[in-house]
Every structure is written in C-alpha cells, then in structure tokens.
GUTORDREN-820400 format. One record per atom (N, C-alpha, C): residue number from 1; x negated, y negated, z negated; atom name; residue in one letter. Coordinates in steps of 0.02 Angstrom, whole numbers, plus 50000, padded with zeros to 5 digits. Each point is the difference from the previous one (the first is absolute). Layout:
+-----+-------+-------+-------+----+----+
:   i :    xx :    yy :    zz : at : aa :
+-----+-------+-------+-------+----+----+
: NUM :     X :     Y :     Z : CA :  A :
...
+-----+-------+-------+-------+----+----+
REM end
This chain:
+-----+-------+-------+-------+----+----+
:   i :    xx :    yy :    zz : at : aa :
+-----+-------+-------+-------+----+----+
:   1 : 49964 : 50064 : 49984 :  N :  M :
:   1 : 50050 : 49925 : 50033 : CA :  M :
:   1 : 49943 : 49949 : 49983 :  C :  M :
:   2 : 50022 : 49953 : 50046 :  N :  A :
:   2 : 49946 : 49948 : 50004 : CA :  A :
:   2 : 50018 : 49953 : 49931 :  C :  A :
:   3 : 49931 : 49968 : 49993 :  N :  K :
:   3 : 49995 : 49984 : 49920 : CA :  K :
:   3 : 50029 : 49917 : 50002 :  C :  K :
:   4 : 50017 : 49965 : 49948 :  N :  K :
:   4 : 50025 : 49939 : 50018 : CA :  K :
:   4 : 49972 : 49947 : 49961 :  C :  K :
:   5 : 50019 : 49939 : 50054 :  N :  I :
:   5 : 49949 : 49955 : 49985 : CA :  I :
:   5 : 50047 : 49910 : 49996 :  C :  I :
:   6 : 49985 : 49961 : 49952 :  N :  L :
:   6 : 50062 : 49976 : 50001 : CA :  L :
:   6 : 49952 : 49938 : 50016 :  C :  L :
:   7 : 50006 : 49944 : 50046 :  N :  I :
:   7 : 49959 : 49954 : 50039 : CA :  I :
:   7 : 50030 : 49924 : 49948 :  C :  I :
:   8 : 49978 : 49994 : 49965 :  N :  A :
:   8 : 50021 : 49926 : 49952 : CA :  A :
:   8 : 49953 : 49932 : 50004 :  C :  A :
:   9 : 50028 : 49965 : 50058 :  N :  D :
:   9 : 49946 : 49952 : 50013 : CA :  D :
:   9 : 50060 : 49944 : 50024 :  C :  D :
:  10 : 49985 : 49937 : 49993 :  N :  D :
:  10 : 50041 : 49939 : 50016 : CA :  D :
:  10 : 49988 : 49973 : 50081 :  C :  D :
:  11 : 49944 : 50018 : 50061 :  N :  E :
:  11 : 49968 : 49970 : 50034 : CA :  E :
:  11 : 50019 : 50048 : 50041 :  C :  E :
:  12 : 50048 : 49971 : 50039 :  N :  P :
:  12 : 50018 : 50044 : 50058 : CA :  P :
:  12 : 49958 : 50022 : 50058 :  C :  P :
:  13 : 49947 : 49979 : 49996 :  N :  N :
:  13 : 49964 : 50025 : 50058 : CA :  N :
:  13 : 49956 : 50084 : 49963 :  C :  N :
:  14 : 49998 : 49981 : 49945 :  N :  I :
:  14 : 49953 : 50039 : 49940 : CA :  I :
:  14 : 50042 : 50072 : 50017 :  C :  I :
:  15 : 50076 : 49984 : 49992 :  N :  V :
:  15 : 50039 : 50033 : 49975 : CA :  V :
:  15 : 50005 : 50060 : 50084 :  C :  V :
:  16 : 50025 : 49970 : 50054 :  N :  I :
:  16 : 49994 : 50002 : 50053 : CA :  I :
:  16 : 49937 : 50045 : 50006 :  C :  I :
:  17 : 49936 : 49980 : 50008 :  N :  S :
:  17 : 49955 : 50059 : 50007 : CA :  S :
:  17 : 49975 : 50045 : 49947 :  C :  S :
:  18 : 50006 : 50008 : 49939 :  N :  L :
:  18 : 49999 : 50028 : 49947 : CA :  L :
:  18 : 50066 : 50072 : 50022 :  C :  L :
:  19 : 50065 : 49983 : 50012 :  N :  E :
:  19 : 50044 : 50057 : 50042 : CA :  E :
:  19 : 49989 : 50020 : 50048 :  C :  E :
:  20 : 49958 : 49952 : 50041 :  N :  F :
:  20 : 49994 : 50051 : 50070 : CA :  F :
:  20 : 49934 : 50040 : 49994 :  C :  F :
:  21 : 49926 : 49984 : 49949 :  N :  L :
:  21 : 49961 : 50040 : 49983 : CA :  L :
:  21 : 50019 : 50073 : 49965 :  C :  L :
:  22 : 50048 : 50002 : 49955 :  N :  M :
:  22 : 50027 : 50041 : 49952 : CA :  M :
:  22 : 50048 : 50085 : 50029 :  C :  M :
:  23 : 50021 : 49939 : 50037 :  N :  K :
:  23 : 50062 : 50057 : 50061 : CA :  K :
:  23 : 49930 : 50023 : 50034 :  C :  K :
:  24 : 49995 : 49977 : 50032 :  N :  R :
:  24 : 49949 : 50003 : 50028 : CA :  R :
:  24 : 49940 : 50070 : 49980 :  C :  R :
:  25 : 50008 : 50005 : 49930 :  N :  E :
:  25 : 49955 : 50056 : 49975 : CA :  E :
:  25 : 50033 : 50049 : 49955 :  C :  E :
:  26 : 50075 : 49990 : 50045 :  N :  G :
:  26 : 50067 : 50065 : 49954 : CA :  G :
:  26 : 50007 : 49982 : 49948 :  C :  G :
:  27 : 50007 : 49934 : 49950 :  N :  F :
:  27 : 50026 : 49998 : 49972 : CA :  F :
:  27 : 50091 : 49955 : 49999 :  C :  F :
:  28 : 50011 : 50041 : 49945 :  N :  D :
:  28 : 50092 : 49977 : 49996 : CA :  D :
:  28 : 49994 : 49910 : 49958 :  C :  D :
:  29 : 50011 : 49947 : 50032 :  N :  V :
:  29 : 49965 : 49954 : 49985 : CA :  V :
:  29 : 50090 : 49961 : 49975 :  C :  V :
:  30 : 49989 : 49939 : 49963 :  N :  T :
:  30 : 50070 : 49970 : 49986 : CA :  T :
:  30 : 49962 : 49921 : 49980 :  C :  T :
:  31 : 50037 : 49936 : 49968 :  N :  V :
:  31 : 49967 : 49949 : 49995 : CA :  V :
:  31 : 50040 : 49968 : 49964 :  C :  V :
:  32 : 49951 : 49947 : 49975 :  N :  A :
:  32 : 50028 : 49947 : 49921 : CA :  A :
:  32 : 49963 : 49936 : 50037 :  C :  A :
:  33 : 50038 : 49942 : 50016 :  N :  T :
:  33 : 49968 : 49933 : 50000 : CA :  T :
:  33 : 49974 : 49962 : 49942 :  C :  T :
:  34 : 50033 : 50034 : 49952 :  N :  D :
:  34 : 49998 : 49958 : 49938 : CA :  D :
:  34 : 49999 : 50058 : 49917 :  C :  D :
:  35 : 49980 : 49975 : 49981 :  N :  G :
:  35 : 49969 : 50038 : 49922 : CA :  G :
:  35 : 50060 : 50040 : 49973 :  C :  G :
:  36 : 50076 : 49972 : 49989 :  N :  E :
:  36 : 50043 : 50011 : 49993 : CA :  E :
:  36 : 50050 : 50061 : 50036 :  C :  E :
:  37 : 49963 : 49975 : 50059 :  N :  E :
:  37 : 50045 : 50062 : 50051 : CA :  E :
:  37 : 49920 : 50061 : 49995 :  C :  E :
:  38 : 49921 : 49982 : 49991 :  N :  A :
:  38 : 49965 : 50069 : 50002 : CA :  A :
:  38 : 50041 : 50053 : 49922 :  C :  A :
:  39 : 50011 : 49951 : 49923 :  N :  V :
:  39 : 50011 : 50025 : 49948 : CA :  V :
:  39 : 50101 : 50059 : 50037 :  C :  V :
:  40 : 50018 : 49976 : 50032 :  N :  N :
:  40 : 50067 : 50031 : 49998 : CA :  N :
:  40 : 49969 : 50043 : 50067 :  C :  N :
:  41 : 49963 : 49988 : 50040 :  N :  R :
:  41 : 50003 : 50079 : 50038 : CA :  R :
:  41 : 49959 : 50020 : 49974 :  C :  R :
:  42 : 49954 : 49992 : 49949 :  N :  I :
:  42 : 49948 : 50037 : 49966 : CA :  I :
:  42 : 50060 : 50061 : 49956 :  C :  I :
:  43 : 50033 : 49942 : 49976 :  N :  R :
:  43 : 50037 : 50068 : 49955 : CA :  R :
:  43 : 50054 : 50055 : 50033 :  C :  R :
:  44 : 50015 : 49975 : 50029 :  N :  G :
:  44 : 50078 : 50006 : 50084 : CA :  G :
:  44 : 49970 : 50094 : 50020 :  C :  G :
:  45 : 49913 : 49971 : 50038 :  N :  E :
:  45 : 50001 : 50020 : 50053 : CA :  E :
:  45 : 49911 : 50063 : 49980 :  C :  E :
:  46 : 49992 : 49974 : 49955 :  N :  R :
:  46 : 49926 : 50054 : 49955 : CA :  R :
:  46 : 49971 : 50010 : 50027 :  C :  R :
:  47 : 49964 : 49949 : 50049 :  N :  P :
:  47 : 49939 : 50001 : 50053 : CA :  P :
:  47 : 49936 : 50048 : 49955 :  C :  P :
:  48 : 49952 : 50026 : 50060 :  N :  D :
:  48 : 49926 : 50029 : 49943 : CA :  D :
:  48 : 49967 : 49941 : 50008 :  C :  D :
:  49 : 50007 : 49944 : 50074 :  N :  L :
:  49 : 49969 : 49964 : 49980 : CA :  L :
:  49 : 49987 : 49941 : 49991 :  C :  L :
:  50 : 50013 : 49953 : 49957 :  N :  V :
:  50 : 50019 : 49929 : 50030 : CA :  V :
:  50 : 49928 : 49953 : 50008 :  C :  V :
:  51 : 50016 : 49935 : 50084 :  N :  L :
:  51 : 49941 : 49960 : 50032 : CA :  L :
:  51 : 50014 : 49942 : 49964 :  C :  L :
:  52 : 49996 : 49956 : 49943 :  N :  L :
:  52 : 50032 : 49968 : 49968 : CA :  L :
:  52 : 49944 : 49961 : 50000 :  C :  L :
:  53 : 50040 : 49913 : 50031 :  N :  D :
:  53 : 49985 : 49938 : 50008 : CA :  D :
:  53 : 50004 : 49982 : 49946 :  C :  D :
:  54 : 49932 : 49958 : 49975 :  N :  V :
:  54 : 49987 : 49959 : 49916 : CA :  V :
:  54 : 50053 : 49954 : 50029 :  C :  V :
:  55 : 49995 : 49949 : 50026 :  N :  M :
:  55 : 50045 : 49932 : 49998 : CA :  M :
:  55 : 50073 : 50029 : 50074 :  C :  M :
:  56 : 50017 : 49991 : 49961 :  N :  M :
:  56 : 50095 : 50008 : 49995 : CA :  M :
:  56 : 50030 : 49952 : 49974 :  C :  M :
:  57 : 50066 : 49992 : 50032 :  N :  P :
:  57 : 50053 : 49953 : 49971 : CA :  P :
:  57 : 50032 : 50048 : 49946 :  C :  P :
:  58 : 50055 : 49964 : 49967 :  N :  K :
:  58 : 50020 : 50033 : 49937 : CA :  K :
:  58 : 49963 : 50015 : 49946 :  C :  K :
:  59 : 49954 : 50071 : 50023 :  N :  K :
:  59 : 49955 : 50019 : 49954 : CA :  K :
:  59 : 49953 : 50018 : 50058 :  C :  K :
:  60 : 49917 : 49984 : 49926 :  N :  S :
:  60 : 49954 : 49990 : 50039 : CA :  S :
:  60 : 49962 : 50105 : 50016 :  C :  S :
:  61 : 49979 : 50013 : 50040 :  N :  G :
:  61 : 49983 : 50060 : 49990 : CA :  G :
:  61 : 49969 : 50029 : 49959 :  C :  G :
:  62 : 49965 : 49962 : 49955 :  N :  F :
:  62 : 49975 : 49990 : 49911 : CA :  F :
:  62 : 50067 : 50045 : 49967 :  C :  F :
:  63 : 50046 : 49967 : 49994 :  N :  E :
:  63 : 50064 : 49999 : 49969 : CA :  E :
:  63 : 50010 : 50062 : 50020 :  C :  E :
:  64 : 50036 : 50027 : 50038 :  N :  V :
:  64 : 49997 : 50042 : 50051 : CA :  V :
:  64 : 49965 : 50066 : 49954 :  C :  V :
:  65 : 49956 : 49999 : 50032 :  N :  C :
:  65 : 49953 : 50051 : 49952 : CA :  C :
:  65 : 50010 : 50026 : 49942 :  C :  C :
:  66 : 50006 : 49937 : 49988 :  N :  Q :
:  66 : 50006 : 50036 : 49890 : CA :  Q :
:  66 : 50061 : 49999 : 50008 :  C :  Q :
:  67 : 50068 : 49991 : 50019 :  N :  E :
:  67 : 50056 : 50060 : 49996 : CA :  E :
:  67 : 49994 : 50033 : 50013 :  C :  E :
:  68 : 49978 : 50012 : 50054 :  N :  I :
:  68 : 50000 : 50105 : 50015 : CA :  I :
:  68 : 49966 : 50023 : 49968 :  C :  I :
:  69 : 49937 : 49986 : 49993 :  N :  K :
:  69 : 49941 : 50027 : 49928 : CA :  K :
:  69 : 50019 : 50009 : 49941 :  C :  K :
:  70 : 50067 : 49970 : 49984 :  N :  A :
:  70 : 49997 : 50007 : 49918 : CA :  A :
:  70 : 50088 : 50037 : 50001 :  C :  A :
:  71 : 49986 : 50024 : 50053 :  N :  D :
:  71 : 50087 : 50074 : 50010 : CA :  D :
:  71 : 49964 : 50053 : 49994 :  C :  D :
:  72 : 50027 : 50030 : 49953 :  N :  P :
:  72 : 49967 : 50061 : 50018 : CA :  P :
:  72 : 50007 : 50043 : 50065 :  C :  P :
:  73 : 50075 : 49978 : 50013 :  N :  E :
:  73 : 50041 : 50059 : 50077 : CA :  E :
:  73 : 49942 : 49935 : 50055 :  C :  E :
:  74 : 49953 : 49981 : 50010 :  N :  L :
:  74 : 50016 : 49987 : 50020 : CA :  L :
:  74 : 49924 : 49978 : 50005 :  C :  L :
:  75 : 49946 : 50012 : 49962 :  N :  Q :
:  75 : 49926 : 49974 : 49985 : CA :  Q :
:  75 : 49951 : 50032 : 50068 :  C :  Q :
:  76 : 50030 : 50065 : 50011 :  N :  S :
:  76 : 49972 : 50042 : 50076 : CA :  S :
:  76 : 50013 : 49975 : 50020 :  C :  S :
:  77 : 50030 : 49950 : 50030 :  N :  I :
:  77 : 49991 : 49976 : 50066 : CA :  I :
:  77 : 49944 : 49964 : 50004 :  C :  I :
:  78 : 49965 : 50016 : 50068 :  N :  R :
:  78 : 49938 : 49951 : 49976 : CA :  R :
:  78 : 49996 : 49937 : 50064 :  C :  R :
:  79 : 49958 : 49949 : 49981 :  N :  I :
:  79 : 49991 : 49951 : 50028 : CA :  I :
:  79 : 49967 : 49953 : 50010 :  C :  I :
:  80 : 49981 : 50001 : 50075 :  N :  L :
:  80 : 49938 : 49957 : 50012 : CA :  L :
:  80 : 50003 : 49938 : 50009 :  C :  L :
:  81 : 49964 : 49958 : 49964 :  N :  M :
:  81 : 50042 : 49927 : 50005 : CA :  M :
:  81 : 49954 : 49960 : 50063 :  C :  M :
:  82 : 50026 : 49973 : 50012 :  N :  L :
:  82 : 49990 : 49938 : 50074 : CA :  L :
:  82 : 49977 : 49953 : 49991 :  C :  L :
:  83 : 49962 : 49921 : 49996 :  N :  T :
:  83 : 50013 : 49952 : 49981 : CA :  T :
:  83 : 49934 : 49968 : 50061 :  C :  T :
:  84 : 49998 : 49965 : 49982 :  N :  A :
:  84 : 49972 : 49953 : 50082 : CA :  A :
:  84 : 49963 : 49973 : 49974 :  C :  A :
:  85 : 49998 : 49981 : 49913 :  N :  K :
:  85 : 49937 : 49978 : 49962 : CA :  K :
:  85 : 49944 : 50010 : 49996 :  C :  K :
:  86 : 50018 : 50075 : 49966 :  N :  G :
:  86 : 49931 : 50049 : 49980 : CA :  G :
:  86 : 49936 : 49966 : 49961 :  C :  G :
:  87 : 50030 : 49941 : 49951 :  N :  R :
:  87 : 49970 : 49991 : 49961 : CA :  R :
:  87 : 49996 : 50056 : 49938 :  C :  R :
:  88 : 49932 : 49994 : 49967 :  N :  D :
:  88 : 49998 : 50057 : 49925 : CA :  D :
:  88 : 50047 : 49994 : 49978 :  C :  D :
:  89 : 50038 : 49955 : 49986 :  N :  T :
:  89 : 50011 : 49993 : 49923 : CA :  T :
:  89 : 50097 : 50013 : 50010 :  C :  T :
:  90 : 50006 : 50021 : 50115 :  N :  E :
:  90 : 50063 : 50025 : 50005 : CA :  E :
:  90 : 49988 : 50060 : 49996 :  C :  E :
:  91 : 49951 : 50024 : 50034 :  N :  V :
:  91 : 49980 : 50079 : 49972 : CA :  V :
:  91 : 50024 : 50043 : 49938 :  C :  V :
:  92 : 49964 : 49954 : 49967 :  N :  S :
:  92 : 49998 : 50040 : 49923 : CA :  S :
:  92 : 50053 : 50003 : 49963 :  C :  S :
:  93 : 50041 : 49937 : 50027 :  N :  K :
:  93 : 50058 : 50002 : 49964 : CA :  K :
:  93 : 50057 : 50034 : 50048 :  C :  K :
:  94 : 49988 : 50019 : 50050 :  N :  G :
:  94 : 50043 : 50059 : 50027 : CA :  G :
:  94 : 49989 : 50059 : 49972 :  C :  G :
:  95 : 49931 : 50016 : 50000 :  N :  L :
:  95 : 49990 : 50094 : 49967 : CA :  L :
:  95 : 50017 : 49970 : 49933 :  C :  L :
:  96 : 50012 : 49969 : 49965 :  N :  A :
:  96 : 49999 : 49988 : 49919 : CA :  A :
:  96 : 50091 : 50020 : 49993 :  C :  A :
:  97 : 50036 : 49978 : 50048 :  N :  L :
:  97 : 50088 : 50000 : 49989 : CA :  L :
:  97 : 50007 : 50080 : 50030 :  C :  L :
:  98 : 49963 : 50042 : 50031 :  N :  G :
:  98 : 50000 : 50064 : 50033 : CA :  G :
:  98 : 49986 : 50007 : 50073 :  C :  G :
:  99 : 49981 : 49939 : 50030 :  N :  A :
:  99 : 49996 : 50023 : 50071 : CA :  A :
:  99 : 49945 : 50053 : 50011 :  C :  A :
: 100 : 50011 : 50038 : 50059 :  N :  D :
: 100 : 49960 : 50048 : 50005 : CA :  D :
: 100 : 49960 : 49982 : 50064 :  C :  D :
: 101 : 50001 : 49950 : 50017 :  N :  A :
: 101 : 49940 : 50002 : 50024 : CA :  A :
: 101 : 50017 : 49952 : 50051 :  C :  A :
: 102 : 49966 : 49954 : 50048 :  N :  Y :
: 102 : 49984 : 49918 : 50010 : CA :  Y :
: 102 : 49944 : 49986 : 50059 :  C :  Y :
: 103 : 50061 : 49988 : 50044 :  N :  M :
: 103 : 49956 : 49965 : 50065 : CA :  M :
: 103 : 50028 : 49939 : 49999 :  C :  M :
: 104 : 49967 : 49934 : 50043 :  N :  T :
: 104 : 49990 : 49948 : 50034 : CA :  T :
: 104 : 50000 : 50000 : 50050 :  C :  T :
: 105 : 50043 : 49937 : 50008 :  N :  K :
: 105 : 50020 : 49978 : 50096 : CA :  K :
: 105 : 49954 : 49957 : 50020 :  C :  K :
: 106 : 49968 : 50013 : 50063 :  N :  P :
: 106 : 50024 : 50029 : 50019 : CA :  P :
: 106 : 49974 : 50079 : 50005 :  C :  P :
: 107 : 50033 : 50042 : 50002 :  N :  F :
: 107 : 49941 : 50071 : 50005 : CA :  F :
: 107 : 50036 : 50043 : 50066 :  C :  F :
: 108 : 49962 : 50048 : 50012 :  N :  S :
: 108 : 49965 : 50018 : 50063 : CA :  S :
: 108 : 50100 : 50051 : 49982 :  C :  S :
: 109 : 50002 : 50026 : 50048 :  N :  T :
: 109 : 50078 : 50055 : 50016 : CA :  T :
: 109 : 49949 : 50055 : 49972 :  C :  T :
: 110 : 49958 : 50007 : 50051 :  N :  K :
: 110 : 49974 : 50080 : 49971 : CA :  K :
: 110 : 49977 : 50010 : 49943 :  C :  K :
: 111 : 49957 : 49958 : 49962 :  N :  E :
: 111 : 50004 : 49982 : 49905 : CA :  E :
: 111 : 50052 : 49996 : 49987 :  C :  E :
: 112 : 50051 : 49978 : 50019 :  N :  L :
: 112 : 50074 : 50014 : 49968 : CA :  L :
: 112 : 50013 : 50051 : 49991 :  C :  L :
: 113 : 50017 : 50042 : 50051 :  N :  V :
: 113 : 50050 : 50050 : 50022 : CA :  V :
: 113 : 49939 : 50072 : 49959 :  C :  V :
: 114 : 49922 : 50001 : 49997 :  N :  E :
: 114 : 49986 : 50044 : 49969 : CA :  E :
: 114 : 49978 : 50004 : 49948 :  C :  E :
: 115 : 50011 : 49933 : 49934 :  N :  R :
: 115 : 50017 : 49982 : 49937 : CA :  R :
: 115 : 50090 : 50040 : 49991 :  C :  R :
: 116 : 50056 : 49984 : 50016 :  N :  V :
: 116 : 50052 : 50031 : 50007 : CA :  V :
: 116 : 50006 : 50073 : 49994 :  C :  V :
: 117 : 49971 : 50029 : 50053 :  N :  R :
: 117 : 49976 : 50038 : 49984 : CA :  R :
: 117 : 49990 : 50046 : 49946 :  C :  R :
: 118 : 49928 : 49974 : 49984 :  N :  S :
: 118 : 49955 : 50017 : 49937 : CA :  S :
: 118 : 50048 : 50014 : 49962 :  C :  S :
: 119 : 50052 : 49945 : 50010 :  N :  M :
: 119 : 50037 : 50009 : 49905 : CA :  M :
: 119 : 50044 : 50040 : 50011 :  C :  M :
: 120 : 50057 : 49972 : 50035 :  N :  L :
: 120 : 50013 : 50084 : 49987 : CA :  L :
: 120 : 49993 : 50064 : 50032 :  C :  L :
: 121 : 49932 : 50036 : 50012 :  N :  E :
: 121 : 50002 : 50060 : 49977 : CA :  E :
: 121 : 49960 : 50018 : 49926 :  C :  E :
: 122 : 50013 : 49922 : 49986 :  N :  N :
: 122 : 49975 : 50033 : 49914 : CA :  N :
: 122 : 50034 : 50009 : 49936 :  C :  N :
+-----+-------+-------+-------+----+----+
REM end
C-alpha cells in the first residue's frame, strides 16, 4: 500500500512541485495550506510523513509539530520540517519540538526524495 504524505505549505508553487514529485515517487499525497488545516488533516488522515513548512498562516510549523508530537496517538507520524531560513536556532527549535528531520529551502528534489524514503523505511 502506498505511504501517505501530507504536504503542509502555504506557497502554491512549492505545493505544486512537491505534490508532483511525491506522486511521481508513488506516494499518496494530500495538501494543507495553513497550520490549522495541517493539524486537522493529520488527525483525520494519519499520514505516514508530513512535509511541514515552518512559516504558515494560522499556526506555524513549530506549533503544528508540537501539537502532533504531544499527542500519543499521533506522535509516531514522522515530520520533516522545511524552512527557507536554515538558521541554526530554527533547526534546533524544530528538533527540540520533536521534528524527525529538517531541510532548508531550496533543496534538490533528489535529496528530498532520498530523505523521505529513508525516513519512511525506519
């Protein structure tokens, strides 16, 4: 069965390219365009992995991550945080809140696919 991935990002261009890329790799993909929608979709659909942008309306990626990882029923969902900033403080904050991994935009699609695959194998 195909692994489910939720793409949570408010930038349409990024969503379109990530969705295309993940579907091409054979994943079942859903999209959320703000933090509240992301939490609702995670609760409803239980994706295997979330590609979570840090900067989003309504709730930041940090808040989404914290909420999901604090819920015993959801904490096994893997979270790969995406940020345009790549500042060390953001990386450590994301990891401290329970994110499983971190990537800085812009990233190569090959690198992202490899990271997603390795996260889903473990």
